RODO-2510 file (C-alpha; in nm, 4 decimals, decimal comma):
residues 419
     n   res          X          Y          Z
     1     x     0,0000     0,0000     0,0000
     2     x     0,2689     0,2480     0,0969
     3     x     0,3215     0,5493    -0,1239
     4     x     0,0473     0,4950    -0,3809
     5     x    -0,0821     0,8243    -0,5192
     6     x    -0,4332     0,8675    -0,6564
     7     x    -0,6307     1,1449    -0,8186
     8     x    -0,9200     1,0823    -0,5820
     9     x    -0,9905     0,8713    -0,2757
    10     x    -1,3518     0,7815    -0,2038
    11     x    -1,4091     0,7048     0,1650
    12     x    -1,7098     0,4760     0,1840
    13     x    -1,8023     0,1889    -0,0459
    14     x    -2,1802     0,1988    -0,0173
    15     x    -2,3848     0,2451    -0,3324
    16     x    -2,3270     0,6238    -0,3356
    17     x    -1,9510     0,5866    -0,2934
    18     x    -1,9269     0,3028    -0,5459
    19     x    -2,1259     0,4916    -0,8095
    20     x    -1,9142     0,8022    -0,7529
    21     x    -1,5898     0,6044    -0,7787
    22     x    -1,7077     0,4499    -1,1063
    23     x    -1,8102     0,7847    -1,2499
    24     x    -1,4756     0,9476    -1,1657
    25     x    -1,2864     0,6479    -1,3017
    26     x    -1,4869     0,6715    -1,6235
    27     x    -1,3588     1,0245    -1,6740
    28     x    -0,9967     0,9194    -1,6502
    29     x    -0,9180     0,9778    -1,2844
    30     x    -0,7092     0,7303    -1,0878
    31     x    -0,9521     0,6420    -0,8101
    32     x    -0,9042     0,4681    -0,4766
    33     x    -1,2138     0,3282    -0,3043
    34     x    -1,1824     0,2497     0,0678
    35     x    -1,4508     0,0558     0,2544
    36     x    -1,4479    -0,0375     0,6232
    37     x    -1,6510    -0,3532     0,5541
    38     x    -1,7500    -0,4962     0,2183
    39     x    -1,8620    -0,2909    -0,0789
    40     x    -2,2375    -0,2293    -0,0539
    41     x    -2,2485    -0,4536     0,2502
    42     x    -2,4490    -0,2241     0,4792
    43     x    -2,7666    -0,0281     0,4102
    44     x    -2,6839    -0,0444     0,0389
    45     x    -2,7485    -0,4188     0,0567
    46     x    -3,0165    -0,4250     0,3243
    47     x    -3,2516    -0,1650     0,1787
    48     x    -3,5870    -0,2441     0,0194
    49     x    -3,4376    -0,2458    -0,3313
    50     x    -3,6956     0,0073    -0,4499
    51     x    -3,5954     0,2855    -0,6906
    52     x    -3,8361     0,5185    -0,5122
    53     x    -3,8641     0,8062    -0,7569
    54     x    -4,2180     0,8737    -0,6348
    55     x    -4,1079     0,9524    -0,2785
    56     x    -4,0727     1,3297    -0,3072
    57     x    -4,1979     1,4171     0,0412
    58     x    -3,9701     1,4569     0,3459
    59     x    -3,9466     1,1673     0,5891
    60     x    -4,1662     1,3508     0,8430
    61     x    -4,4777     1,5543     0,7840
    62     x    -4,7394     1,7312     0,9987
    63     x    -4,9689     1,4307     0,9386
    64     x    -4,7078     1,1947     1,0803
    65     x    -4,6748     1,4129     1,3905
    66     x    -5,0405     1,3504     1,4717
    67     x    -4,9762     0,9754     1,4677
    68     x    -4,6553     0,9876     1,6744
    69     x    -4,8039     0,9184     2,0204
    70     x    -4,9773     0,6039     1,8969
    71     x    -4,6769     0,4890     1,6958
    72     x    -4,4283     0,5427     1,9789
    73     x    -4,6526     0,3580     2,2251
    74     x    -4,5885     0,0310     2,0408
    75     x    -4,2290    -0,0856     2,1013
    76     x    -4,2467    -0,3028     1,7891
    77     x    -4,4363    -0,0504     1,5762
    78     x    -4,3139     0,1194     1,2568
    79     x    -4,1361     0,3920     1,4569
    80     x    -3,9413     0,3535     1,7794
    81     x    -3,7361     0,6017     1,9798
    82     x    -3,4993     0,4582     2,2385
    83     x    -3,5495     0,7017     2,5242
    84     x    -3,1913     0,6438     2,6389
    85     x    -3,0816     0,7974     2,3100
    86     x    -3,3041     1,1028     2,3466
    87     x    -3,0327     1,3388     2,4842
    88     x    -2,8120     1,2705     2,1815
    89     x    -3,0833     1,2964     1,9180
    90     x    -3,2791     1,5872     2,0705
    91     x    -3,1033     1,8566     1,8596
    92     x    -3,1758     1,6530     1,5450
    93     x    -3,5426     1,6211     1,6433
    94     x    -3,5727     1,9943     1,7074
    95     x    -3,4329     2,0614     1,3616
    96     x    -3,6787     1,8094     1,2188
    97     x    -3,9665     2,0036     1,3740
    98     x    -3,8209     2,3293     1,2417
    99     x    -3,8228     2,1836     0,8910
   100     x    -4,1937     2,1035     0,9190
   101     x    -4,2917     2,4690     0,8815
   102     x    -4,4868     2,5058     0,5547
   103     x    -4,2171     2,6998     0,3705
   104     x    -3,9313     2,4700     0,4677
   105     x    -4,1372     2,1561     0,4085
   106     x    -4,2186     2,2800     0,0574
   107     x    -3,8507     2,3635     0,0018
   108     x    -3,7456     2,0077     0,0908
   109     x    -4,0203     1,8636    -0,1266
   110     x    -3,9046     2,0659    -0,4282
   111     x    -3,5439     1,9641    -0,3695
   112     x    -3,6362     1,5953    -0,3412
   113     x    -3,8419     1,6260    -0,6591
   114     x    -3,5432     1,7716    -0,8423
   115     x    -3,3363     1,4656    -0,7521
   116     x    -3,5981     1,1952    -0,7832
   117     x    -3,7353     1,3276    -1,1107
   118     x    -3,4023     1,2333    -1,2716
   119     x    -3,3259     0,9280    -1,0603
   120     x    -3,4701     0,6451    -1,2685
   121     x    -3,3213     0,7676    -1,5963
   122     x    -2,9873     0,8092    -1,4216
   123     x    -3,0096     0,4509    -1,2976
   124     x    -3,0953     0,3171    -1,6421
   125     x    -2,8021     0,4999    -1,8022
   126     x    -2,5638     0,3977    -1,5239
   127     x    -2,6647     0,0298    -1,5178
   128     x    -2,6341     0,0087    -1,8956
   129     x    -2,2940     0,1811    -1,8910
   130     x    -2,1500    -0,0603    -1,6340
   131     x    -2,3117    -0,3893    -1,7376
   132     x    -2,5580    -0,4177    -1,4504
   133     x    -2,8855    -0,3608    -1,6363
   134     x    -2,9996    -0,7212    -1,5827
   135     x    -3,0547    -0,6471    -1,2141
   136     x    -3,2713    -0,3387    -1,2705
   137     x    -3,6428    -0,4040    -1,3202
   138     x    -3,8506    -0,1092    -1,4419
   139     x    -4,2030    -0,2347    -1,3891
   140     x    -4,3433     0,0313    -1,1587
   141     x    -4,4591    -0,0040    -0,7994
   142     x    -4,7773     0,0084    -0,5910
   143     x    -4,8918     0,1935    -0,2803
   144     x    -5,2046     0,0179    -0,1564
   145     x    -5,4685     0,0597     0,1139
   146     x    -5,7313    -0,1494     0,2891
   147     x    -5,9785     0,1062     0,4302
   148     x    -6,2135     0,3780     0,3127
   149     x    -5,9974     0,6330     0,4902
   150     x    -5,6933     0,4970     0,3121
   151     x    -5,8657     0,5261    -0,0246
   152     x    -5,9480     0,8917     0,0341
   153     x    -5,5964     0,9656     0,1566
   154     x    -5,4274     0,7923    -0,1365
   155     x    -5,6518     0,9533    -0,3948
   156     x    -5,5686     1,2918    -0,2471
   157     x    -5,1988     1,1969    -0,2386
   158     x    -5,2135     1,0940    -0,6041
   159     x    -5,3629     1,4275    -0,7083
   160     x    -5,0919     1,6166    -0,5202
   161     x    -4,8188     1,4044    -0,6756
   162     x    -4,9632     1,4529    -1,0228
   163     x    -4,9480     1,8273    -0,9634
   164     x    -4,5797     1,7861    -0,8805
   165     x    -4,5139     1,5958    -1,2008
   166     x    -4,5044     1,2451    -1,0469
   167     x    -4,6953     1,0100    -1,2769
   168     x    -4,9443     0,7877    -1,0969
   169     x    -5,2688     0,6031    -1,1641
   170     x    -5,5481     0,5317    -0,9171
   171     x    -5,6637     0,1701    -0,9284
   172     x    -5,9925     0,0598    -0,7754
   173     x    -6,0467    -0,2955    -0,6454
   174     x    -6,0967    -0,4477    -0,9897
   175     x    -5,8115    -0,2620    -1,1551
   176     x    -5,5719    -0,3301    -0,8692
   177     x    -5,6397    -0,7034    -0,8479
   178     x    -5,6236    -0,7390    -1,2247
   179     x    -5,2804    -0,5788    -1,2220
   180     x    -5,1575    -0,7617    -0,9094
   181     x    -5,3427    -1,0893    -0,8412
   182     x    -5,1154    -1,1741    -0,5445
   183     x    -5,2842    -0,9104    -0,3272
   184     x    -5,5355    -1,0043    -0,0604
   185     x    -5,9028    -0,9349    -0,1288
   186     x    -5,9025    -0,6922     0,1647
   187     x    -5,6787    -0,4533    -0,0334
   188     x    -5,9351    -0,2168    -0,1802
   189     x    -5,7374     0,0307    -0,3882
   190     x    -5,4004     0,1810    -0,4598
   191     x    -5,1737     0,4033    -0,6621
   192     x    -4,9576     0,2640    -0,9406
   193     x    -4,6334     0,4502    -1,0124
   194     x    -4,5100     0,3615    -1,3626
   195     x    -4,1813     0,5540    -1,3459
   196     x    -4,0255     0,3512    -1,0655
   197     x    -3,8285     0,0302    -1,0499
   198     x    -3,6462    -0,2107    -0,8246
   199     x    -3,3233    -0,4049    -0,8018
   200     x    -3,3897    -0,7781    -0,8022
   201     x    -3,0438    -0,8731    -0,6755
   202     x    -2,8674    -0,6061    -0,4713
   203     x    -2,5671    -0,8281    -0,3986
   204     x    -2,5380    -0,9265    -0,7644
   205     x    -2,5527    -0,5662    -0,8790
   206     x    -2,2896    -0,4659    -0,6231
   207     x    -2,0643    -0,7498    -0,7412
   208     x    -2,1023    -0,6471    -1,1060
   209     x    -2,0298    -0,2807    -1,0304
   210     x    -1,7369    -0,3763    -0,8090
   211     x    -1,5837    -0,5815    -1,0896
   212     x    -1,6500    -0,3042    -1,3409
   213     x    -1,4655    -0,0564    -1,1195
   214     x    -1,1591    -0,2791    -1,0938
   215     x    -1,1653    -0,3609    -1,4672
   216     x    -1,1765     0,0118    -1,5430
   217     x    -0,8526     0,0578    -1,3484
   218     x    -0,9907     0,1510    -1,0082
   219     x    -0,8215     0,0413    -0,6862
   220     x    -1,0377    -0,1080    -0,4128
   221     x    -0,9561    -0,1972    -0,0546
   222     x    -1,2295    -0,3603     0,1527
   223     x    -1,2128    -0,4256     0,5279
   224     x    -0,9908    -0,1189     0,5424
   225     x    -1,0569     0,1323     0,8171
   226     x    -0,9125     0,4781     0,7547
   227     x    -0,7298     0,5651     1,0751
   228     x    -0,6463     0,9226     0,9812
   229     x    -0,6548     1,1681     0,6941
   230     x    -0,4778     1,5007     0,6784
   231     x    -0,4017     1,7678     0,4173
   232     x    -0,0461     1,8054     0,2916
   233     x     0,1258     2,1302     0,2095
   234     x     0,0679     2,0892    -0,1646
   235     x    -0,3092     2,0524    -0,1260
   236     x    -0,3139     1,6746    -0,1490
   237     x    -0,4202     1,4442     0,1330
   238     x    -0,2500     1,1630     0,3185
   239     x    -0,4705     0,8745     0,4296
   240     x    -0,3389     0,6343     0,6899
   241     x    -0,4815     0,2837     0,7097
   242     x    -0,3677    -0,0279     0,8874
   243     x    -0,0694    -0,1566     0,6933
   244     x     0,0147     0,1551     0,4990
   245     x    -0,0771     0,4953     0,3650
   246     x    -0,2028     0,6580     0,0467
   247     x    -0,1981     1,0047    -0,1039
   248     x    -0,4805     1,1570    -0,3030
   249     x    -0,5426     1,4883    -0,4727
   250     x    -0,9041     1,4959    -0,3592
   251     x    -1,1215     1,3077    -0,1135
   252     x    -1,4876     1,2157    -0,1480
   253     x    -1,6694     1,1619     0,1824
   254     x    -1,9403     0,9053     0,1088
   255     x    -1,9396     0,7069     0,4317
   256     x    -2,3149     0,7255     0,4964
   257     x    -2,4039     0,7281     0,8646
   258     x    -2,0304     0,7261     0,9490
   259     x    -1,9478     1,0456     0,7564
   260     x    -1,9688     1,2923     1,0426
   261     x    -1,6163     1,2469     1,1899
   262     x    -1,4579     1,2851     0,8444
   263     x    -1,6513     1,6016     0,7775
   264     x    -1,5166     1,7478     1,1020
   265     x    -1,1651     1,6190     1,0385
   266     x    -1,1254     1,7349     0,6787
   267     x    -1,3530     2,0390     0,6593
   268     x    -1,3653     2,1620     1,0181
   269     x    -1,7435     2,1526     0,9948
   270     x    -2,0277     1,9518     1,1359
   271     x    -2,3744     1,8565     1,0203
   272     x    -2,6814     1,7273     1,2067
   273     x    -2,6344     1,3765     1,0722
   274     x    -2,7977     1,0908     1,2583
   275     x    -2,9159     0,7440     1,1694
   276     x    -3,2504     0,5784     1,1160
   277     x    -3,1906     0,2173     1,2093
   278     x    -3,3801     0,0109     0,9544
   279     x    -3,4782    -0,3547     0,9753
   280     x    -3,5729    -0,6003     0,7063
   281     x    -3,6841    -0,9622     0,6956
   282     x    -3,5831    -1,1745     0,3971
   283     x    -3,8085    -1,4689     0,3112
   284     x    -3,5907    -1,6931     0,0905
   285     x    -3,8529    -1,9672     0,0534
   286     x    -4,1351    -1,7399    -0,0585
   287     x    -4,2422    -1,8259    -0,4136
   288     x    -4,5813    -1,6560    -0,4486
   289     x    -4,4786    -1,2893    -0,4750
   290     x    -4,6120    -0,9672    -0,6220
   291     x    -4,4540    -0,8670    -0,9515
   292     x    -4,3537    -0,5197    -0,8296
   293     x    -4,2723    -0,3563    -0,4955
   294     x    -4,5885    -0,3090    -0,2892
   295     x    -4,6119    -0,0593    -0,0028
   296     x    -4,8966    -0,0576     0,2488
   297     x    -5,0395     0,2809     0,3451
   298     x    -5,1830     0,1587     0,6754
   299     x    -4,9086    -0,0861     0,7731
   300     x    -4,6067     0,1330     0,6852
   301     x    -4,4082    -0,1417     0,5175
   302     x    -4,2873    -0,2404     0,1719
   303     x    -4,2443    -0,5836     0,0186
   304     x    -4,0115    -0,6240    -0,2774
   305     x    -3,9807    -0,9309    -0,5025
   306     x    -3,6166    -1,0313    -0,5412
   307     x    -3,4303    -1,3173    -0,7015
   308     x    -3,3472    -1,4526    -0,3547
   309     x    -3,7013    -1,4276    -0,2171
   310     x    -3,9388    -1,1651    -0,0809
   311     x    -3,7929    -0,8769     0,1201
   312     x    -4,0066    -0,7076     0,3859
   313     x    -3,8893    -0,3684     0,5110
   314     x    -4,0209    -0,0498     0,6610
   315     x    -3,9462    -0,0099     1,0299
   316     x    -3,7550     0,2912     1,1695
   317     x    -3,5714     0,3050     1,5005
   318     x    -3,3823     0,5966     1,6538
   319     x    -3,1195     0,4476     1,8832
   320     x    -2,7853     0,5497     1,7356
   321     x    -2,5037     0,3455     1,5884
   322     x    -2,4133     0,1375     1,8916
   323     x    -2,7328     0,0028     2,0521
   324     x    -2,7918    -0,3698     2,0209
   325     x    -3,0404    -0,4751     1,7504
   326     x    -3,3910    -0,5858     1,8460
   327     x    -3,4636    -0,8454     1,5793
   328     x    -3,8209    -0,8800     1,7030
   329     x    -3,8803    -0,5677     1,4955
   330     x    -3,7688    -0,7520     1,1830
   331     x    -3,9794    -1,0624     1,2524
   332     x    -4,2812    -0,8408     1,3266
   333     x    -4,2782    -0,7501     0,9562
   334     x    -4,3933    -1,1032     0,8727
   335     x    -4,7164    -1,0625     1,0693
   336     x    -4,7712    -0,7112     0,9333
   337     x    -4,7262    -0,8189     0,5721
   338     x    -4,9381    -1,1337     0,5810
   339     x    -5,2792    -0,9616     0,5453
   340     x    -5,1581    -0,7733     0,2370
   341     x    -5,1076    -1,0900     0,0316
   342     x    -5,3577    -1,3540    -0,0730
   343     x    -5,1310    -1,6532    -0,0173
   344     x    -4,9553    -1,7554     0,3019
   345     x    -4,6120    -1,6106     0,3663
   346     x    -4,3434    -1,8755     0,4007
   347     x    -4,1238    -1,7799     0,6947
   348     x    -3,8927    -2,0780     0,6584
   349     x    -3,5260    -1,9813     0,7060
   350     x    -3,6250    -1,6145     0,7296
   351     x    -3,3229    -1,3886     0,7771
   352     x    -3,3493    -1,0637     0,9811
   353     x    -3,1218    -0,7659     0,9265
   354     x    -3,0426    -0,4278     1,0821
   355     x    -2,8667    -0,1369     0,9098
   356     x    -2,8110     0,2371     0,9358
   357     x    -2,9731     0,4950     0,7104
   358     x    -2,7844     0,8279     0,7195
   359     x    -3,0436     1,1002     0,7730
   360     x    -3,0449     1,4769     0,7988
   361     x    -3,3442     1,6568     0,9514
   362     x    -3,4515     1,8251     0,6268
   363     x    -3,4527     1,4880     0,4421
   364     x    -3,1976     1,6127     0,1890
   365     x    -2,8471     1,4796     0,1282
   366     x    -2,5299     1,6846     0,1388
   367     x    -2,3865     1,7160    -0,2127
   368     x    -2,1123     1,9763    -0,2072
   369     x    -1,7453     2,0624    -0,2429
   370     x    -1,5310     2,2238     0,0258
   371     x    -1,1880     2,2911    -0,1210
   372     x    -1,0570     1,9548    -0,2371
   373     x    -1,3117     1,7601    -0,0326
   374     x    -1,6270     1,6381    -0,2077
   375     x    -1,9325     1,5550     0,0052
   376     x    -2,1945     1,2914    -0,0772
   377     x    -2,3825     1,1621     0,2264
   378     x    -2,7115     1,1815     0,4166
   379     x    -2,9470     1,0281     0,1590
   380     x    -3,1770     0,8705     0,4265
   381     x    -3,4166     0,6189     0,2636
   382     x    -3,3184     0,7261    -0,0862
   383     x    -2,9509     0,6312    -0,1133
   384     x    -3,0171     0,3557    -0,3653
   385     x    -3,2589     0,5763    -0,5586
   386     x    -3,0314     0,8780    -0,5828
   387     x    -2,6870     0,7137    -0,6078
   388     x    -2,6114     0,7369    -0,9840
   389     x    -2,7458     1,0926    -1,0058
   390     x    -2,5446     1,1922    -0,6977
   391     x    -2,2359     1,0475    -0,8663
   392     x    -2,2959     1,2668    -1,1717
   393     x    -2,3447     1,5755    -0,9574
   394     x    -2,0301     1,5088    -0,7537
   395     x    -1,8336     1,4510    -1,0725
   396     x    -1,9451     1,7879    -1,2068
   397     x    -1,8282     1,9543    -0,8846
   398     x    -1,5023     1,7594    -0,9001
   399     x    -1,4200     1,8967    -1,2452
   400     x    -1,5496     2,2456    -1,1744
   401     x    -1,8389     2,2118    -1,4168
   402     x    -2,1963     2,3345    -1,3770
   403     x    -2,4141     2,0531    -1,2344
   404     x    -2,7332     1,9606    -1,4177
   405     x    -2,9474     2,0878    -1,1282
   406     x    -2,9089     2,3713    -0,8802
   407     x    -2,7195     2,2294    -0,5819
   408     x    -2,7932     2,5110    -0,3365
   409     x    -3,0568     2,3043    -0,1447
   410     x    -2,7970     2,0328    -0,0778
   411     x    -2,5006     2,2514     0,0190
   412     x    -2,3357     2,2078     0,3571
   413     x    -2,3766     2,5766     0,4375
   414     x    -2,7525     2,5312     0,4847
   415     x    -2,6589     2,4233     0,8389
   416     x    -2,5111     2,6381     1,1110
   417     x    -2,1353     2,5833     1,1580
   418     x    -2,1690     2,4684     1,5180
   419     x    -2,4262     2,2416     1,6824
***
């Protein structure tokens, strides 16, 4: 390792970091990708696999606030706050409330729309470029309901989304069950989003992209913790890892929920970055599956058909990076999902999982450049969705070009310097 010099070092090998490393390598840079675990082995593997271009609303809304007392009262419900973690996360929660004012909520919604409106096309171009298109399924997705109140809410939601340019179609009972026969008869309506997709094999896609990066000349080190990074007098950076050191002209911070220390170290700045601990339950023996991702309005979960089985996801827990997992939350998804499908769920050899979604209180990522440090983190539930587009935007910043969208909503300076 000692003495190798690179144009750019990307710290973090999740889907955002991997896409960014590939994009920079494509433009002729000599790129080093450093990952503390395995490439796309965290939330980039454990997510729902949904290219969620339709999700243009912030993670919290005034409507959600009304439901909070009931949701928090259930320790295994869709949202849990570990009260022992409250002192640490309180500033983040206050900022979340601040961003629920009408003007700021609308600002975040517009900024999410700007990203997600280009997300699927960016994925299609990226997957085709790097030989991973076989994993990307563009068949749309469903958001369904099972009550009269849910029907009214989803129809209203569909009209609002249409006004924002998000294509959707309301399906009544007959239309919905014709399109998706796997759904239970109790599901009475839903919205179909044609301009969405899903990844059928997240591990397979990561493996293909990993190989493409190395074939293109990129250098990858997995299971490599960066112990220190510091600027040199000539503007480059020295990165110290166990067993050696590297030098790089520029650094990209794309370490997801673990980005905060590097932001402080390399930029002298902080950001209100915290983590939504997400659980999933993989059902490898499930054969009777919906054809597209299906989300439940009432049950706050999503089920995604994958090559390796049916993935159930949707729970959120605020407990930080170090609390022990409560896998009961993952197994609870089985009971929640069962009424949504007509056939019985097969829980044989079900595999639970916990991961960390990097979240900022305005629901927007940081996409920015501070000197020779590029920033790409904080994508919350939308890291998979926004990864190829983020890579393009970071690459534009890297080369001093004008990005394809206005990046002011995602700049680091939207936060106060000190928290």
